[in-house]
C-alpha positions, 0 to 999 in steps of 0.5 A: 485509533483504528484504520482499515482499508477495504479492497477498493481503497487498496486498489486505488492506493496501488494504482496511484503507486504504480502510476508514480513508479511508472513516471520515473525517468530512469524506466524504459518504455518497456519497463513502464508497459510491463508495470502497467500490464502487471497491474492490469492483468494480475491486480484487478479489483476483487481478485485474490491477489488484491484481497491478499494485498488488502489483508497485508496492508491492514496488518501492517497498518495495525502493527504500525498504529500499535507501535506508535501508541506504545511509543507515545506511552514510553515518551516522557513529558518532562524533557 
């Protein structure tokens, strides 16, 4: 199996994560604003940082899928 996200999908994932983190009750309003401002200013769709994040996410997904495939091969069926 091969999974690869494009830049728009990565940005949507990042936006969902930022929204979830910003909802944490332990954060102050200033912290919430800082997180949202960071995403709006630095992590714009199509920016170099978003492209780098996309590459990193895809590398991590590929490594995870490879490790899971290897784990399935090593598991015995005769338990």
